[in-house]
N, C-alpha and C positions, 0 to 999 in steps of 0.2 A: 577507468580512473586511473590515475598511478597509482604508484603504491604509496608514496608519502602521504595522500589519502587515508591509507587505511592505517598508517603508522600514524600519522596525526589523533587519529581516531582513538586507538590505544594510548596513547600516550595520555591524551586528557583523562580518560578512564582510569591509568594508574595513579593522575593525581588526584584521582580523587579516593584512593582504598586508603586505608590507614595503614601505619606502617607494621612490617610483621604480618602481609597477607598473600595468600596464596587466590588467586582467579582461575577458573577452569570455564571453559566455552565450547560447548561440543557442537558439531556440524550439525549433526544430526543420524537420522538410521532409515533406510527402506523400510516401508510397509508393504507386508506381503497384500497382494490383491483375493487370489485366488490361485490352489497348486501351484506354480511353481513359476507362477506371475506377479510382481509388484506393480503395486503404485510408482509413477514417476517420479523420480527421487527430486525433493526441494529441501535445499539447505534451510538453516534458521535464519531469520534474516537478522541474525544478533551478531552469529558468525560470519554472516557476509561482509554487514557494516566494520568490521575490525579488521577482515583478514582478503576480501574479496575471492575468496577461495567458496565452491561450491559444490563441492566433493562428496561422498558418503562417509561418515566416519571419523571424519578429519577432526581433531582437538587441539585447541588454544591453550596453552598453559602458561602462565607468569606470574611471579613473587615478586614481592616490592619487600626488603630488607629491613631491619632496623635502623640502617644509615641511610634509608630513603630508595640505594637504588635498586632495580630493573631489570631480575632477567625474566627474557619470554624464549618459550619454543615449541615448535608446530609439530603434530603428528600426523603421517600419513599414512595412507596405505601401502606395505611394501609391494613391490613387484610381483606380480602374478603370470606367469606366460599364461597359462592355460584358463584364467580367468579376465586375463585381456583379450584373449581371443573372442570370448563371448559379449561380455561387456564392454569394452574399450578400454584403450590405452590410461593408466594412472597415471596421475601428475608426477613427476619427478622432481628431486630435493631442490634442485637448480633454479626448476619453474616455480617451484613454491617460492622460494627465495626472492625470485623475481619479480613476481607478483604481492606479495606481502610484505618485504622488508625484513624477513626474520632470517637472522643465520643459521640459527639450531633447529634443523628438522631433524625430527627421528622418526619411528615407524610405531602404530598403532600399540605394534607388540609390546612395546618396552612402556606405555603410559601405566600402567597398573603396577609395575614395580618402581618408576619413577616416582609416582603421585605418595607411594605409600612412605618411600624415602623421605620426602618433603615433611611428609605428616607427623613422621613419627622423630623427625630432628626437632623438634620443642623450638625453633626458630620461629613458628609461625601459630599464630592464635587464632586469625582470619581467613574463613574460607568464601571467597563470592562465587555464585552458583547463577546462573540464570534460570529461575525458577518460576518463568512465567507459564499461566496454564490458562487459560480460555474458560473453561468450568469444572468442577468436582469430576465429572465423567471423562476427562481427557487420559487417555492411556499414558503412562509413566513413560518421559523420555530417559536419557543417558545422566540428564542429572539432577532428576528426580532420585534416578536408583544410586547414583554415587550419595546422595546426600544419605539415604537410608545406610549404605555402608557407614558412612563416617558417623553420625547418630549412633552405630551400634560400637565400633571398633577405636573412633576418635570424638569421644562426647566432651572433649574441651574444649574444640574449637568452639567458634563464633561466628553464626554462618550468618551470609549476608546475600542479597539478593541482588545478581550484577544485574538484571533486565530492570530494575529501578533507577540505576546510574545511568546505561547505554540509553536508556528513554530520555533522559536529560539531555544526552548531546544529541539525538537524532532531531530532538524539537529545532535546531537552528540548522539551517543550510550551508552549505558550505559551496563557494564558486563553482566547483567541477558538478556537483549537484543541481545547482540550478543550470547551467548550461544542457546537461543531460535532460533535465525538464523538458527544456525548449524542443529540444531533439525529439523525444518522445509524443510531445503537445503534436509537433510536424505529421509525426506519423498516425497519431489517433485521428488527424484530421482526413489524410486519405483513405481510412477505413471508415468512417462517418459520410465522407462524401461519394466513398463506392457505394455504400448504403443507398445515400437518397437520390443517386443518378438511377440506380435499378431499381428502384421502389415501384410498385405500381398492382393495383387491384388482383387481388387473383393467385399473387407470391404466398409462400409460404414463409413464414418465421426463420424457420432453418435456412433456407434462399436466403435472404437478408446477410445471416451470419456467416454465411458459405463467402459472400461478397465482402465483411468485414476483415474475417481470417484470411483469406487472401489478398486482399491490400497491404496488411499487414505481416503477412508470408516474404514479401518482397526486401524487408530489409531484415532480420534474422529468424532463428528458427523458433526463438522464446514465444512469440504470439503477444495473445494478450498480456497482461500484465495480474489479470484477476476474471474468474467466470463472468464472461458479456452476459448484460442481461440486454435481451433485447425482445420485443413482444408489442401487438395490437390490439386494437381494441380492448374487449372487457379483460384479457391476459395484462394490461396494464394495469390492472387494480392488485395484485402480487408485487409487492412492493421487488422482492428478489426472486425472480422467475425465472428460470432456465430449463421449459419442455421446448420450445422452439418450435410447437405441433399445431399451432395455428396459422389459418388463412386470413391473411390481409385482404380486406373487404372497402371496397368505396365507402368513405364517410367516417373512416375509422383514424385515429392517430394512430403513427408508432412512435414506440419510445425504447430507446436503448441507452443503456448508462454502462460505458464502456472504458477503457483505457490500454493503452502501449504502455510498453515499459523500454527503457534505454539505460544502460548500465545500473542497472534494478532500482531507475528510479518509476514511479508509477504515475500515472494521469489517473484521472477518474471525471469523467466527462460525459452527461446528458443531454441529449437533444431530443425534442418532439417535433415531427412533422406531420402533415394531412396525407396519405397514403395515395391519394389521388394529385397531390402535386399544389392543390390550391386550399387555404385553410377556409373554412368556413366562417358564419358570423359567430360561433360560439366557441370556436377553436380559437378563432382570432382576440376574440376578447380575454379568455383567459390565457393565451399566451404571451399578449402584451402585458398583464400585470404582471408575469414571471419576470418578462424581460426589463420592465421598467423598475420591479424590484432588485433583479440583479444588478442592474447599473447603479442603480440608487446604492446599494453595500459598495460596488468598487471606487465607489467615491468618497464616501464615508470613513472606510477601515483606516485606519491609522495604528504607529505605534503608541503605545498610553489609553489605548482601548480595552476596555474588559473584554475576554474571550467570551465569557457567556453573555456579552451584548450581541453578540452576533448574530447567534441564533433569535434570540430575542427580538432584535432589531426589524431580521426578517420577516420573522410571524407578525409583527405590529405592520411595518409598512404595508407587505402584501394585503395582510387584513383588510387595510382602511383603503387599499385599490378596491378588491374584490365588493367592500360595502359601497364603494363610491359606482362601482359597475352595477349593483344591483344583486351582486351575487350571495351577500351574508344581508343580515342586518344588524349584526355589532359583533364585535371582537369576540364575543363568546363562542362565537359559531364558528371558531378557524378551523378547532380538530376536526370538524365536519370533512375539510377540505384540503388541510395541511399535515400529513398524519408521521412525518418523522421529522427531525431534527435536519437545518438546513447550513451545519458546519462539522466537517471533522479533520484533520490531519494526514496531510498526505507524504509518503515518501518512499522509504524501501518496503514498505506492507500501504494497501491503498485505505486501510485503517491503520492508519502509520500508528505503531506504538510508540507513544511518545508521552512523556511527562506533561499533561494537560496545563497550558498556563494560564495564572489567574490574569494576566497581562498581557497584550499583543507587544509582540518586539519584531526587529528590522530580522530578514532571512527566515520567519516562521511562513511555512507553508500552508493552505489548509482551502476545502473546498466551500463553495457558495453554492450552494444546491436548493433550487426553489421548485417543491412538488405541488402538484395542485390538482386533487384527485377530485372530481365533481361526476361522480356514481350516478345521477339521475339523467344529467348530460351524456352520459355514456363516454366521457372524455376526462383519461389521465395522462399526466406525462411530467417530465421534471428538465428543469434546466439546472445544468449544473458547472460550473467553469471553476477553473482551480488559479488560487487567489496566492502573489509573492509578496509578502510585507516588506516594503520597499523604508528608507531612513523617512520620509516625510507624508509616504500614502500608502499604495498599493498598487501591483499589477496584475492583469488580469491574461495569466500565463496562457488559456486557453481560445485567446480572443481572436487568433488566427484561423479559428473553426466558426464554420459561415453559423450565425444567430440572430440575426437578424430576419423578419419574416420575406421582404423584396430576395434576400440574395438566397435563402432555401427555395423559395419559390421558381427562383430563376435557373437555378442548379437544377431542378428537378422536373423543369418545361425546358 
């Protein structure tokens, strides 16, 4: 994506800030794994959304003065010949400007002193930090540590959570994001089709995963956009399954919940197919219920619809199909066969950190996820596609990935 995209995101954020504000967004730090080994670094998505940069320990700082004028600066790691020999070349100031559109580039060593000067200048009464947490047990990140410092030393600041503001921006996708989505869908297709073509009884789940990873590896080193869920048989009843150790048996359904990433946009697609390449009677019955439900949703979703009604309608429609098929006696039994919600937003995160809307609007993107789990029959799978809301309806962005029974069986045979 071009620098204009990131600059536009920052501009929209600054417009939401009151006058007399400082906003500080961190890229994050490496987390130690063991001894001198670190987990692969993954930059904070809000920082990436605003800058396009993905380097460790980088910082975006911006001020909005009393007259509404905005100044911004970016802090990067300074050159270090010996460390760069071990861990790779660091971004240079001119490269950072080209990527972000920010002219004022400084080194992180200067951040603490610069921040203190701004904080004690009395020109600013508001401080916005990305204070997002998944749960109370999550370790403190740089924003939380800065918050503690401010609470002790600059108590007059009114603290705002920048994540709340950025999540509003991330809800509506820009044209370049939609274009990136569609590229990511094509990559995801290659990975899923590779698994379909190679699948046969006697394989192990990790072998299917290897086929998927190899297909994605032909496009970029980033690979999957999130940890792949690839399972077979009874392992399909673990919704977030990551072991990949099970054997694929004749008569099993293979479940995958996977997605590629392109320009930081992540797809989230699920397909379920028979290990032997031919749906049996019960597999076909359940899969057709999911497929009909999916098609119904893509025919009915449109701007103005309540977001809460997406999941509600998935369960009602699919439930009626299961009743008609003799699987259920009443809608009261739906929780026995549908274990999770049927929609979540996607974007820079696979479960995108957005402000969940009450009403659907154009250029929102979310999954339509129909999961059916029939433990008595030993059949569990998901059919999940990516929905882009348009001006008058919606588009199935992952329709390029085979999902009709005849198409899947044709690929596998």
